[in-house]
KEZABA-787791 format. One record per residue (C-alpha): residue number from 1; residue in three letters; x, z, y. Coordinates in Angstrom, 2 decimals, padded with zeros to 5 digits. Last residue first. Example, Ala and Ser with C-alpha at 12.3 -4.5 7.8 and 13.67 -1.06 7.14 Angstrom:
{site 2, SER, {013.67, 007.14, -001.06}};
{site 1, ALA, {012.30, 007.80, -004.50}};
***
This chain:
{site 184, PRO, {-003.43, -030.24, 005.73}};
{site 183, CYS, {-001.86, -032.66, 003.20}};
{site 182, PHE, {-005.14, -033.31, 001.34}};
{site 181, THR, {-008.10, -031.73, 003.07}};
{site 180, VAL, {-011.26, -030.54, 001.34}};
{site 179, LEU, {-013.87, -029.79, 004.03}};
{site 178, TYR, {-016.89, -027.74, 003.04}};
{site 177, ASN, {-020.57, -027.33, 003.84}};
{site 176, PRO, {-022.25, -023.95, 004.00}};
{site 175, GLY, {-025.34, -023.00, 002.00}};
{site 174, GLY, {-025.88, -019.45, 003.24}};
{site 173, ASN, {-023.21, -017.33, 001.59}};
{site 172, CYS, {-019.50, -017.80, 000.86}};
{site 171, THR, {-017.41, -016.03, -001.77}};
{site 170, PHE, {-013.63, -016.41, -001.90}};
{site 169, SER, {-010.87, -015.74, -004.42}};
{site 168, THR, {-007.45, -015.32, -002.80}};
{site 167, SER, {-007.77, -011.58, -002.12}};
{site 166, LYS, {-008.35, -010.92, -005.83}};
{site 165, ASP, {-004.73, -011.68, -006.60}};
{site 164, ASP, {-003.42, -012.91, -009.97}};
{site 163, TYR, {-006.06, -011.46, -012.27}};
{site 162, ALA, {-008.18, -014.62, -012.53}};
{site 161, TYR, {-005.35, -017.19, -012.52}};
{site 160, SER, {-003.09, -019.03, -010.03}};
{site 159, TYR, {-004.08, -017.77, -006.59}};
{site 158, ALA, {-001.54, -019.17, -004.17}};
{site 157, GLN, {001.03, -017.09, -002.26}};
{site 156, PRO, {003.90, -017.90, -004.64}};
{site 155, CYS, {003.38, -021.70, -004.51}};
{site 154, GLN, {005.85, -023.43, -006.79}};
{site 153, SER, {006.59, -020.42, -009.02}};
{site 152, LYS, {002.89, -019.52, -009.03}};
{site 151, PHE, {001.90, -023.01, -010.16}};
{site 150, ILE, {004.38, -022.89, -013.07}};
{site 149, MET, {003.13, -019.39, -013.95}};
{site 148, SER, {-000.46, -020.66, -014.00}};
{site 147, TYR, {000.55, -023.41, -016.42}};
{site 146, ASP, {002.34, -021.05, -018.83}};
{site 145, THR, {-000.79, -018.93, -018.82}};
{site 144, PRO, {-001.33, -015.67, -016.94}};
{site 143, PRO, {-002.75, -012.80, -018.98}};
{site 142, CYS, {-006.43, -012.37, -019.82}};
{site 141, THR, {-006.80, -009.65, -022.46}};
{site 140, GLU, {-004.73, -006.99, -020.62}};
{site 139, ARG, {-006.10, -007.77, -017.14}};
{site 138, THR, {-009.55, -007.37, -018.56}};
{site 137, GLY, {-012.52, -009.65, -019.13}};
{site 136, HIS, {-011.27, -011.80, -022.01}};
{site 135, ASP, {-013.86, -010.46, -024.47}};
{site 134, GLY, {-016.50, -011.27, -021.85}};
{site 133, THR, {-014.90, -012.67, -018.68}};
{site 132, CYS, {-011.38, -013.84, -017.78}};
{site 131, CYS, {-012.45, -017.21, -016.37}};
{site 130, TYR, {-010.49, -019.39, -018.79}};
{site 129, GLN, {-011.39, -017.72, -022.10}};
{site 128, PRO, {-014.75, -016.42, -020.87}};
{site 127, ASP, {-015.98, -019.90, -019.83}};
{site 126, TYR, {-018.07, -019.30, -016.72}};
{site 125, PHE, {-021.04, -021.07, -015.26}};
{site 124, ASP, {-024.05, -019.85, -013.23}};
{site 123, GLN, {-022.72, -017.01, -011.08}};
{site 122, GLY, {-025.67, -015.51, -009.36}};
{site 121, GLY, {-026.76, -015.67, -005.72}};
{site 120, ASN, {-029.90, -017.56, -006.61}};
{site 119, ALA, {-028.80, -021.21, -006.74}};
{site 118, ALA, {-025.12, -020.63, -007.52}};
{site 117, LEU, {-022.67, -023.28, -006.36}};
{site 116, THR, {-019.60, -022.65, -008.54}};
{site 115, LEU, {-016.07, -023.68, -007.76}};
{site 114, GLU, {-012.70, -024.83, -009.05}};
{site 113, VAL, {-010.24, -026.32, -006.55}};
{site 112, LEU, {-007.38, -028.41, -007.80}};
{site 111, SER, {-003.80, -029.56, -007.32}};
{site 110, ALA, {-002.78, -031.30, -010.54}};
{site 109, PRO, {000.36, -031.38, -012.69}};
{site 108, PRO, {-001.31, -031.20, -015.03}};
{site 107, ILE, {-004.06, -033.46, -016.49}};
{site 106, GLY, {-007.19, -033.66, -014.34}};
{site 105, GLY, {-010.52, -033.24, -016.08}};
{site 104, ALA, {-012.66, -035.84, -017.87}};
{site 103, GLY, {-016.35, -036.10, -016.98}};
{site 102, ASN, {-016.41, -039.79, -016.09}};
{site 101, CYS, {-012.98, -039.79, -014.36}};
{site 100, ALA, {-013.83, -042.77, -012.13}};
{site 99, VAL, {-010.73, -044.73, -011.02}};
{site 98, GLN, {-010.46, -045.98, -014.61}};
{site 97, GLY, {-008.21, -045.48, -017.65}};
{site 96, SER, {-010.16, -042.30, -018.39}};
{site 95, GLY, {-007.03, -040.18, -018.85}};
{site 94, CYS, {-007.83, -037.83, -015.98}};
{site 93, ASP, {-004.56, -038.33, -014.11}};
{site 92, GLY, {-003.78, -035.34, -011.87}};
{site 91, SER, {-000.26, -036.56, -011.07}};
{site 90, ALA, {001.47, -039.87, -011.82}};
{site 89, CYS, {-001.85, -041.73, -012.01}};
{site 88, THR, {-003.27, -044.31, -014.43}};
{site 87, PHE, {-005.80, -047.18, -014.27}};
{site 86, LYS, {-005.90, -049.65, -017.17}};
{site 85, GLY, {-006.57, -053.16, -015.79}};
{site 84, SER, {-004.63, -055.04, -018.50}};
{site 83, ALA, {-001.81, -055.83, -016.07}};
{site 82, ASP, {-001.52, -052.16, -015.10}};
{site 81, ALA, {-003.78, -050.37, -012.63}};
{site 80, SER, {-002.32, -048.00, -010.09}};
{site 79, CYS, {-002.19, -044.35, -009.08}};
{site 78, GLN, {000.70, -042.63, -007.34}};
{site 77, THR, {-001.32, -039.50, -006.67}};
{site 76, ARG, {-004.41, -037.70, -007.99}};
{site 75, GLY, {-006.12, -034.91, -006.08}};
{site 74, TRP, {-008.49, -032.35, -007.56}};
{site 73, PHE, {-012.13, -031.29, -007.50}};
{site 72, ARG, {-013.62, -028.96, -010.08}};
{site 71, GLY, {-016.94, -027.85, -011.49}};
{site 70, SER, {-020.04, -025.76, -011.25}};
{site 69, TRP, {-023.44, -026.73, -009.91}};
{site 68, PRO, {-026.67, -024.91, -009.14}};
{site 67, ALA, {-027.05, -026.21, -006.57}};
{site 66, PRO, {-026.63, -029.87, -005.67}};
{site 65, VAL, {-023.32, -031.37, -004.47}};
{site 64, ASP, {-023.38, -034.12, -001.84}};
{site 63, VAL, {-020.07, -036.01, -001.56}};
{site 62, SER, {-018.53, -036.98, 001.79}};
{site 61, LEU, {-015.62, -039.40, 002.20}};
{site 60, SER, {-012.73, -039.33, 004.68}};
{site 59, ALA, {-009.85, -041.73, 005.41}};
{site 58, GLY, {-006.56, -041.11, 007.25}};
{site 57, SER, {-004.40, -042.30, 004.32}};
{site 56, ALA, {-006.66, -044.10, 001.85}};
{site 55, LEU, {-009.09, -042.17, -000.35}};
{site 54, GLU, {-009.79, -043.89, -003.67}};
{site 53, PHE, {-012.56, -042.44, -005.81}};
{site 52, GLY, {-013.27, -040.33, -008.86}};
{site 51, THR, {-016.29, -038.71, -010.50}};
{site 50, THR, {-018.78, -040.00, -007.96}};
{site 49, SER, {-022.51, -039.32, -007.78}};
{site 48, LEU, {-021.80, -035.94, -009.38}};
{site 47, GLN, {-021.79, -035.42, -013.14}};
{site 46, ALA, {-024.81, -033.77, -014.74}};
{site 45, GLY, {-024.25, -030.32, -016.21}};
{site 44, GLY, {-022.57, -029.58, -019.54}};
{site 43, GLY, {-020.98, -026.38, -018.31}};
{site 42, GLY, {-018.53, -028.01, -015.93}};
{site 41, THR, {-018.80, -031.03, -013.63}};
{site 40, GLU, {-015.53, -032.85, -012.99}};
{site 39, THR, {-014.48, -034.57, -009.78}};
{site 38, GLY, {-011.35, -036.62, -009.05}};
{site 37, PRO, {-009.73, -037.39, -005.71}};
{site 36, TRP, {-007.53, -040.54, -005.54}};
{site 35, VAL, {-004.93, -040.01, -002.81}};
{site 34, THR, {-003.38, -042.83, -000.76}};
{site 33, PHE, {-000.17, -042.16, 001.17}};
{site 32, PRO, {000.85, -040.65, 004.53}};
{site 31, CYS, {-001.27, -037.63, 003.61}};
{site 30, ASN, {-004.07, -036.52, 005.94}};
{site 29, ASN, {-006.73, -037.50, 003.39}};
{site 28, THR, {-010.13, -035.98, 004.12}};
{site 27, PHE, {-012.71, -035.03, 001.48}};
{site 26, THR, {-016.07, -033.89, 002.83}};
{site 25, PHE, {-017.99, -031.61, 000.47}};
{site 24, THR, {-021.68, -031.38, 001.24}};
{site 23, ALA, {-023.53, -028.39, -000.10}};
{site 22, SER, {-026.73, -027.55, -001.93}};
{site 21, GLN, {-029.23, -024.71, -001.94}};
{site 20, ALA, {-026.57, -022.03, -001.84}};
{site 19, GLY, {-027.28, -018.37, -002.46}};
{site 18, SER, {-023.74, -017.66, -003.59}};
{site 17, ILE, {-020.73, -019.95, -003.39}};
{site 16, VAL, {-018.05, -018.85, -005.82}};
{site 15, VAL, {-014.66, -020.35, -004.98}};
{site 14, THR, {-011.56, -020.41, -007.17}};
{site 13, VAL, {-008.40, -021.96, -005.73}};
{site 12, VAL, {-005.57, -023.42, -007.77}};
{site 11, LEU, {-002.67, -024.81, -005.79}};
{site 10, LEU, {000.32, -026.97, -006.67}};
{site 9, SER, {001.19, -028.53, -003.37}};
{site 8, LEU, {-000.22, -031.86, -002.14}};
{site 7, LEU, {003.02, -032.47, -000.29}};
{site 6, SER, {004.95, -031.35, -003.38}};
{site 5, VAL, {003.26, -033.99, -005.53}};
{site 4, GLN, {003.95, -036.75, -003.03}};
{site 3, SER, {007.59, -035.74, -002.55}};
{site 2, ARG, {008.21, -035.60, -006.30}};
{site 1, MET, {006.77, -039.05, -006.95}};
***
């Protein structure tokens, strides 16, 4: 288990994609083991066409994401179904008991990317408590969490919370498509 989790690395990336019409996210698994990506739509929006899927070693799968959209993608490892058919994973499990996460997020430890596709260059979805906005919009009112400090200790150059390092938050214009690679 430990080697699979460390190969995925504990990384949180925040991406705001401005002016996008829609985007295609292609998930590629370069790991020597199967990964089960999960998807979660935020802000009460409609879930994507898939909320979880199996991605064998060497396989790729593309998912179309409409704008506006906000949510997360993450990898799950060491997944299996028990005798009763309940599906669970050692990392990133979403607790749904199925391959599909059906709107449930990944339970730590989980490697994830959180992003917003904004239709008109704006930022469509933010929860002030977790995104350090509103009453939580300063370095003083939005400190790192225990979880972000765990991620930071494992991956010191990774962005782990809103005031960690502004150089690791990215904005892209023009409706680009994206590649999410496990074990790059």
